[in-house]
C-alpha positions in Angstrom: 148.2 201.2 70.9 145.1 200.5 68.8 142.5 198.0 69.8 143.5 195.7 66.9 147.1 195.8 68.1 146.1 195.0 71.7 144.3 191.9 70.4 147.1 190.9 68.1 149.6 191.1 70.9 147.3 189.0 73.1 146.9 186.3 70.4 150.7 186.2 70.1 151.0 185.7 73.8 148.3 182.9 73.7 150.4 181.2 71.1 153.3 180.9 73.5 151.7 177.8 75.0 150.9 174.3 73.6 147.8 175.3 71.7 147.7 177.8 68.9 145.2 180.3 67.6 145.2 179.8 63.9 144.3 182.4 61.3 140.7 182.1 60.1 137.8 184.4 59.5 136.4 183.6 63.0 139.6 184.1 65.0 139.5 187.8 65.7 135.7 188.1 66.1 135.9 185.2 68.6 138.7 186.7 70.6 136.8 190.0 70.7 133.6 188.2 71.8 135.4 186.4 74.7 137.8 189.2 75.9 137.3 192.9 76.1 140.3 195.0 75.0 141.1 195.8 78.6 141.1 192.1 79.5 143.3 191.2 76.6 145.8 193.8 77.6 145.8 192.7 81.2 146.2 189.0 80.3 149.0 189.5 77.9 152.2 188.3 79.7 150.2 186.6 82.5 152.0 183.3 82.9 150.4 180.0 82.0 151.6 178.4 85.2 150.3 179.5 88.6 151.5 182.7 90.3 150.6 184.3 93.5 148.7 187.6 93.4 151.7 189.5 94.7 153.9 188.4 91.8 151.2 189.3 89.3 150.7 192.7 90.8 154.4 193.4 90.5 154.4 192.1 86.9 151.5 194.3 85.9 152.4 197.2 88.1 148.9 197.3 89.6 147.3 197.6 93.0 146.9 194.1 94.5 143.3 194.5 95.5 142.2 195.9 92.1 144.1 193.1 90.3 142.4 190.4 92.5 139.0 191.7 91.5 139.8 191.6 87.8 141.4 188.2 88.0 138.5 186.7 89.9 136.1 188.1 87.3 138.3 186.5 84.5 138.3 183.2 86.5 134.5 183.2 86.4 134.7 183.7 82.6 137.0 180.7 82.2 139.9 182.9 81.0 142.0 182.4 84.2 142.6 179.4 86.4 142.2 180.2 90.1 143.5 177.9 92.8 143.1 178.4 96.5 146.0 177.2 98.6 146.8 177.4 102.3 149.4 180.1 101.7 147.3 182.1 99.2 145.6 182.2 95.8 147.4 181.4 92.6 146.3 182.5 89.1 147.3 181.3 85.7 146.2 182.1 82.2 144.1 179.4 80.5 145.2 178.4 77.0 142.8 179.1 74.2 141.5 175.6 73.8 140.6 175.3 77.5 138.8 178.7 77.4 137.1 178.5 74.1 136.2 174.9 73.8 135.6 174.0 77.4 135.3 176.6 80.2 133.2 179.2 78.3 130.3 176.8 78.0 130.5 174.7 81.2 128.1 177.0 83.0 125.3 176.4 80.4 124.4 180.0 80.2 122.4 181.6 77.4 123.5 185.2 78.0 124.3 187.5 75.0 128.1 186.9 75.1 127.8 183.1 75.2 125.3 183.1 72.4 127.6 185.3 70.4 130.5 183.0 71.0 128.8 179.7 70.2 128.5 180.0 66.4 132.0 181.5 66.1 133.5 178.6 68.1 131.5 176.0 66.1 132.8 177.4 62.8 136.3 178.1 64.0 136.5 174.4 65.1 135.8 173.4 61.4 138.1 176.0 59.9 141.4 175.1 61.5 141.3 175.5 65.2 141.1 171.8 66.0 143.3 170.7 63.1 146.2 170.7 65.6 145.0 167.4 67.1 145.4 165.9 63.6 149.2 166.2 64.2 149.3 163.6 67.0 148.0 160.1 67.6 147.7 160.9 71.3 144.2 162.3 71.8 142.8 164.3 74.8 140.4 161.6 75.9 140.5 157.9 76.0 137.5 155.6 76.0 136.7 154.3 79.4 134.9 150.9 79.0 131.5 150.3 80.7 132.4 147.8 83.3 129.3 145.6 82.9 130.2 144.9 79.3 133.7 143.5 80.0 133.8 139.7 79.5 136.6 139.0 82.0 137.2 141.7 84.7 140.0 139.8 86.5 142.7 141.6 84.6 141.2 145.0 84.1 143.8 147.8 84.6 143.1 150.3 87.4 143.0 153.3 85.1 140.3 151.5 83.0 138.0 150.5 85.9 135.5 153.2 86.8 135.2 152.3 90.4 138.9 152.5 91.0 139.1 155.9 89.2 136.4 157.2 91.4 138.0 155.7 94.5 141.0 157.9 93.9 139.0 161.1 94.0 138.1 163.3 96.9 135.9 166.0 95.2 133.3 165.5 92.5 131.5 168.1 90.3 129.3 168.1 87.2 129.1 170.7 84.4 127.1 171.2 81.3 128.8 169.5 78.3 130.4 172.4 76.4 130.2 170.6 73.0 126.4 170.0 73.3 125.7 173.4 74.8 127.4 175.5 72.1 125.5 173.5 69.4 122.2 173.9 71.3 122.5 177.7 71.5 123.8 178.1 67.9 120.8 178.9 65.6 122.7 177.4 62.7 123.4 174.0 64.4 120.9 171.2 65.0 119.9 170.8 68.7 121.4 167.8 70.5 118.8 165.5 72.1 121.2 163.9 74.6 121.4 164.9 78.3 123.7 167.9 78.8 124.7 167.9 82.4 127.2 165.1 82.1 130.7 166.5 82.3 132.3 165.1 85.5 135.3 166.9 87.0 137.4 165.9 90.0 139.5 167.4 92.7 141.4 170.6 91.7 139.5 171.1 88.4 136.2 170.2 90.1 136.7 172.8 92.7 137.6 175.4 90.1 134.4 174.8 88.2 132.2 175.0 91.3 133.9 178.1 92.8 133.5 179.9 89.5 129.9 179.0 88.6 130.8 176.5 85.9 129.5 173.4 87.7 127.9 172.1 90.9 129.3 169.9 93.6 128.0 166.3 93.6 128.6 163.2 95.6 130.4 160.1 94.5 127.1 158.3 94.3 125.7 161.0 92.0 128.7 160.7 89.8 128.0 157.0 89.5 124.4 157.7 88.6 125.4 160.1 85.9 127.7 157.5 84.4 124.9 154.9 84.6 122.3 157.2 82.9 124.9 158.2 80.3 125.5 154.5 79.4 121.7 153.9 79.2 121.2 156.6 76.6 124.3 155.7 74.6 127.0 158.2 75.6 130.7 157.1 75.6 132.7 157.6 78.8 135.8 159.6 77.8 138.4 160.0 80.4 141.6 162.2 80.7 144.2 160.3 78.6 146.7 159.5 81.3 146.8 157.1 84.2 147.3 159.2 87.4 145.5 162.3 88.5 142.8 162.3 85.9 140.4 165.3 86.3 137.7 164.6 83.8 135.3 162.0 82.6 133.2 163.3 79.7 130.1 161.5 78.5 130.3 162.0 74.7 127.6 161.9 72.0 128.2 161.2 68.3 126.8 164.5 67.0 128.6 167.2 69.1 131.7 165.7 70.7 134.9 167.4 69.4 136.6 164.0 69.2 133.9 162.2 67.2 133.5 165.3 65.0 137.2 165.4 64.4 137.0 161.8 63.1 133.8 162.0 61.1 134.0 165.6 59.8 137.6 166.7 60.0 138.7 163.3 58.8 141.3 162.8 61.6 142.6 159.2 61.7 141.3 158.7 65.2 138.5 160.0 67.4 139.4 159.6 71.1 141.9 157.0 72.0 140.7 153.4 72.2 140.6 151.4 75.5 142.4 148.1 75.7 139.2 146.3 74.8 137.4 145.5 71.6 133.9 144.2 70.9 133.4 140.6 70.0 130.2 139.6 68.4 128.3 136.3 68.6 126.4 135.6 65.5 124.9 132.4 67.1 122.7 134.5 69.4 122.4 137.8 67.5 118.8 138.7 66.5 119.8 141.4 64.0 117.7 144.2 65.6 120.4 146.8 64.7 120.4 148.5 68.1 124.1 148.1 68.4 124.6 149.7 65.0 122.6 152.8 66.1 124.5 153.1 69.3 128.0 152.9 67.9 129.6 156.4 67.6 132.3 155.0 65.3 130.1 153.2 62.8 132.2 150.2 63.6 129.2 147.8 63.5 127.0 146.9 60.6 124.3 144.3 59.8 125.0 141.7 57.2 122.7 139.3 55.6 122.6 135.9 57.2 119.5 134.1 55.8 119.9 131.0 57.9 119.4 133.0 61.1 115.9 134.3 60.1 113.3 133.0 62.5 116.0 131.7 64.9 115.0 132.0 68.6 117.4 133.1 71.4 116.2 132.3 74.9 117.1 134.8 77.6 116.4 135.2 81.3 113.5 137.6 81.9 114.4 140.9 83.5 112.8 139.9 86.8 114.9 136.6 86.7 111.7 134.6 87.4 111.2 133.3 83.9 112.5 133.3 80.4 111.8 135.3 77.2 112.2 134.3 73.6 113.8 136.8 71.2 113.5 136.1 67.5 115.7 137.1 64.6 113.2 138.7 62.3 115.6 140.2 59.8 117.9 137.4 58.8 120.8 139.7 59.6 123.6 139.6 62.2 126.0 142.3 63.5 129.5 142.4 62.1 132.4 144.4 63.5 135.1 146.4 61.8 137.8 145.9 64.4 139.9 148.8 63.2 137.1 151.3 64.1 136.2 149.9 67.5 137.3 152.1 70.5 136.2 149.6 73.1 133.7 151.7 75.0 131.0 149.1 75.4 128.1 151.3 74.5 126.8 148.8 71.9 127.1 145.8 74.3 125.5 147.6 77.2 122.0 147.4 75.7 122.2 144.3 73.6 119.1 142.3 74.4 120.7 138.9 73.8 124.2 139.8 75.3 125.7 138.9 71.9 128.3 141.6 72.3 131.0 141.7 74.9 134.3 143.5 75.4 137.4 141.3 75.3 141.0 142.3 75.9 143.1 143.4 72.9 146.1 141.3 71.9 148.5 144.2 72.5 148.0 146.5 75.5 148.6 150.2 75.0 149.3 152.1 78.2 148.5 155.9 78.2 151.0 158.4 79.6 151.4 158.0 83.3 150.8 161.6 84.2 149.2 164.8 82.7 152.7 166.3 82.5 154.0 163.4 80.4 150.9 163.6 78.2 151.5 167.3 77.5 155.1 166.7 76.8 154.4 164.0 74.2 151.7 166.0 72.5 153.8 169.2 72.4 156.6 167.1 70.9 154.3 165.9 68.1 152.9 169.4 67.5 156.4 170.9 67.3 157.6 168.2 64.8 154.5 168.7 62.6 154.8 172.5 62.6 158.5 172.3 61.9 157.9 169.9 58.9 155.2 172.3 57.6 157.6 175.2 57.9 155.5 177.1 60.5 
């Protein structure tokens, strides 16, 4: 079998799962950059659900110890998921989205292979690879509101309260943001100025990243500090889009994040899914400084002329609480919201100097899928319907 045939057969196998490798100029060069021909041949027919080493050795007709060595190497490359259990080690093949958009860049390396992959992934993203998420309204991440920006916390749902999400976790890790990293090492992409070590993973996924050199273990307190610092610089908390067993909180920037790029550049109808909150503005105290406009990833806020507000003073408590400070509207403008674009993250409200922005509950509550399994089933159903309609 020729090398080209080996790779084609492997791509066909990858396409047996929920996510598809689509034809584009970057597809084959990218697969060749990530997998050697030997790795592609080995991984073809490896199941996408966990199997013990003994099962895989029989499937591939290989010596168990030799197979373990190869599978452990592939786990460190992000091509295989490796889970340690009391009764043994299980391996499964990672789908192409997990490998190419996430695991290949979590380690933050700048080795030759990673540098070769980055521009290919970046272009493949634009040339069809991520179009699949345009087939469903259920996105991979959901905005997790910054707690301090919520007006009334008495009815906040457990899956939207950061503290309760963290309370449910036993293991914490942090990785380099793959979206930022692949842009930063791509000579044809502008560098991202936002912090990069901001991808939080929990429990099974967290252990996987640490055991395979894609992240480092942190404490619950360190996770909270990363979330605080991310909010300070204007990153959106994006959490796994289901209620129970979430394994990820990303901290997303407007320039590199796959969800915001999908909205702004690929023209998908949504970015990440919105929280059950929406910003409310207060023109009576707004000083028109435009900070909220700059911090909004969705361009949901704008400044509008309000001549009567020019020179108006808003009195606020000083930061040390021992006095007061006067803030003046020097522009004669106030912030106005496009409610259809707001995802309810709270990034704008978090730094508003006059607290003129708060998150309030939406009129209709939308509950995300209860589990990751339900999420996947719903997305696959949407993908299948869209592909069927397109005759694919």
